[in-house]
Backbone as CSV, one residue per row, in Angstrom:
resi,resn,N_x,N_y,N_z,CA_x,CA_y,CA_z,C_x,C_y,C_z
1,MET,0.846,-1.183,0.000,0.000,0.000,0.000,0.883,1.235,0.000
2,SER,0.499,2.215,-0.734,1.201,3.485,-0.748,0.749,4.336,0.431
3,TRP,1.705,4.928,1.154,1.351,5.763,2.303,0.952,7.161,1.873
4,GLY,0.844,7.411,0.584,0.406,8.712,0.120,-1.041,8.715,-0.349
5,GLY,-1.742,7.611,-0.210,-3.092,7.498,-0.745,-4.182,7.733,0.271
6,ARG,-5.422,7.470,-0.158,-6.591,7.693,0.690,-6.763,6.617,1.750
7,LYS,-6.018,5.532,1.658,-6.157,4.448,2.627,-5.546,4.803,3.982
8,VAL,-4.630,5.758,3.996,-3.917,6.090,5.230,-4.848,6.565,6.342
9,PRO,-5.746,7.535,6.116,-6.627,7.948,7.216,-7.478,6.796,7.755
10,ARG,-7.936,5.931,6.885,-8.751,4.794,7.320,-7.912,3.812,8.141
11,LEU,-6.691,3.549,7.680,-5.802,2.644,8.402,-5.390,3.251,9.740
12,ARG,-5.119,4.559,9.757,-4.776,5.247,11.006,-5.920,5.115,12.004
13,GLN,-7.151,5.264,11.540,-8.306,5.132,12.425,-8.432,3.704,12.951
14,GLN,-8.142,2.721,12.125,-8.177,1.327,12.581,-7.140,1.093,13.678
15,VAL,-5.949,1.669,13.522,-4.896,1.529,14.535,-5.344,2.172,15.846
16,VAL,-5.929,3.370,15.768,-6.409,4.057,16.976,-7.550,3.281,17.618
17,ASP,-8.479,2.783,16.824,-9.597,2.011,17.371,-9.110,0.759,18.088
18,TYR,-8.081,0.118,17.559,-7.605,-1.143,18.117,-6.668,-0.937,19.314
19,TYR,-5.717,0.006,19.188,-4.678,0.176,20.208,-4.886,1.379,21.125
20,GLY,-5.732,2.322,20.733,-5.921,3.521,21.542,-5.007,4.648,21.082
21,ARG,-4.938,5.714,21.890,-4.174,6.909,21.532,-2.920,7.064,22.388
22,THR,-2.367,5.960,22.859,-1.157,5.998,23.666,0.038,5.608,22.804
23,CYS,1.083,6.433,22.823,2.290,6.141,22.055,2.899,4.841,22.569
24,TRP,3.134,3.916,21.677,3.648,2.612,22.086,5.115,2.672,22.494
25,LEU,5.800,3.776,22.199,7.215,3.892,22.553,7.443,4.641,23.862
26,CYS,6.771,5.767,24.057,7.025,6.554,25.272,5.872,6.512,26.265
27,GLY,4.715,6.010,25.852,3.578,5.891,26.754,2.746,7.154,26.907
28,ALA,3.086,8.206,26.167,2.339,9.464,26.263,0.984,9.341,25.574
29,ASN,0.000,10.059,26.110,-1.304,10.142,25.465,-1.176,11.108,24.289
30,ILE,-1.567,10.683,23.106,-1.424,11.496,21.900,-2.674,12.350,21.739
31,LEU,-2.509,13.663,21.868,-3.648,14.576,21.798,-3.963,14.999,20.370
32,GLY,-2.960,15.172,19.547,-3.165,15.605,18.169,-3.315,14.423,17.233
33,THR,-2.793,14.595,16.040,-2.850,13.535,15.039,-1.922,12.395,15.433
34,VAL,-2.438,11.199,15.364,-1.652,10.011,15.689,-0.784,9.644,14.492
35,SER,0.493,9.424,14.750,1.398,8.913,13.729,1.371,7.393,13.821
36,VAL,1.369,6.728,12.694,1.353,5.264,12.687,2.779,4.776,12.474
37,ASP,3.257,3.950,13.388,4.614,3.423,13.325,4.578,1.948,12.959
38,HIS,5.536,1.519,12.174,5.680,0.104,11.827,6.616,-0.549,12.839
39,VAL,6.182,-1.613,13.495,7.032,-2.340,14.433,8.267,-2.840,13.690
40,ILE,8.057,-3.516,12.579,9.137,-3.877,11.661,9.024,-2.899,10.496
41,PRO,10.008,-2.011,10.330,9.913,-0.992,9.284,9.690,-1.597,7.899
42,ARG,8.976,-0.863,7.072,8.716,-1.326,5.707,10.014,-1.570,4.955
43,SER,11.034,-0.760,5.224,12.320,-0.930,4.543,13.032,-2.212,4.957
44,LYS,12.583,-2.815,6.046,13.176,-4.070,6.527,12.229,-5.246,6.303
45,GLY,11.221,-5.054,5.449,10.305,-6.137,5.104,9.005,-6.138,5.886
46,GLY,8.769,-5.122,6.706,7.529,-5.035,7.475,6.333,-4.769,6.579
47,THR,5.168,-5.167,7.051,3.938,-5.023,6.271,3.071,-3.913,6.846
48,ASP,1.995,-3.627,6.146,1.007,-2.659,6.611,-0.145,-3.350,7.331
49,ASP,0.057,-4.590,7.766,-0.964,-5.304,8.530,-1.103,-4.680,9.912
50,LEU,-2.288,-4.753,10.465,-2.572,-4.143,11.759,-1.645,-4.656,12.857
51,ASP,-1.227,-5.913,12.784,-0.345,-6.441,13.826,1.082,-5.906,13.731
52,ASN,1.423,-5.195,12.657,2.738,-4.577,12.523,2.677,-3.062,12.701
53,LEU,1.524,-2.522,13.015,1.352,-1.081,13.162,1.008,-0.732,14.598
54,ARG,1.497,0.413,15.062,1.198,0.890,16.410,1.014,2.400,16.374
55,PRO,0.195,2.929,17.294,0.082,4.382,17.405,1.362,4.939,18.016
56,CYS,1.773,6.082,17.528,3.046,6.642,17.962,2.977,8.160,17.884
57,CYS,3.576,8.847,18.855,3.660,10.297,18.729,4.706,10.604,17.656
58,LEU,4.561,11.718,17.006,5.428,12.054,15.882,6.888,12.143,16.314
59,ARG,7.132,12.673,17.499,8.513,12.810,17.987,9.201,11.447,18.081
60,CYS,8.523,10.475,18.677,9.104,9.131,18.792,9.271,8.480,17.426
61,ASN,8.280,8.644,16.572,8.340,8.027,15.251,9.505,8.599,14.443
62,MET,9.700,9.900,14.514,10.791,10.534,13.773,12.150,10.130,14.339
63,SER,12.267,10.014,15.661,13.560,9.664,16.245,13.905,8.202,16.002
64,ARG,12.906,7.363,15.862,13.135,5.937,15.634,13.567,5.663,14.201
65,GLY,13.036,6.432,13.264,13.400,6.237,11.866,13.038,4.842,11.382
66,ASN,13.954,4.207,10.661,13.671,2.865,10.161,14.399,1.794,10.975
67,ARG,14.796,2.146,12.196,15.444,1.167,13.068,14.401,0.312,13.764
68,MET,14.806,-0.891,14.110,13.934,-1.757,14.894,14.291,-1.547,16.360
69,GLY,13.321,-1.704,17.229,13.548,-1.452,18.645,12.969,-0.112,19.031
70,PRO,13.205,0.320,20.247,12.535,1.519,20.751,13.049,2.837,20.212
71,GLY,14.189,2.893,19.571,14.702,4.160,19.067,15.594,4.829,20.082
72,ARG,15.849,6.094,19.887,16.738,6.840,20.772,16.004,7.278,22.026
73,ALA,16.766,7.398,23.096,16.196,7.943,24.328,15.945,9.430,24.124
74,PRO,14.863,9.955,24.693,14.589,11.380,24.527,15.677,12.231,25.168
75,VAL,15.961,13.367,24.556,16.964,14.284,25.078,16.352,15.055,26.233
76,THR,17.047,15.053,27.350,16.583,15.798,28.523,17.700,16.716,28.977
77,SER,17.365,17.691,29.799,18.388,18.596,30.304,19.225,17.886,31.362
78,ARG,20.454,18.308,31.481,21.354,17.706,32.459,21.055,18.234,33.852
79,ASP,21.326,17.403,34.835,21.262,17.855,36.223,22.642,18.382,36.593
80,TRP,22.731,19.636,36.934,24.021,20.239,37.266,24.216,20.270,38.744
């Protein structure tokens, strides 16, 4: 499936209906638009099946990229 087509909003809604609006990587409640993340990235052979998709906040999805696993730890300020 192409991620630029009309199927994306419908698939995104299916992911939200099934998994909820909690980011599967950081656990935050997603208030805005839910980003759909592939557990196994498409570039690594992952599919667009519901069992390979999870709701994700955009920040986590962007930091994870096409890597498998949880991605990078969020940047926080240092304790001085």
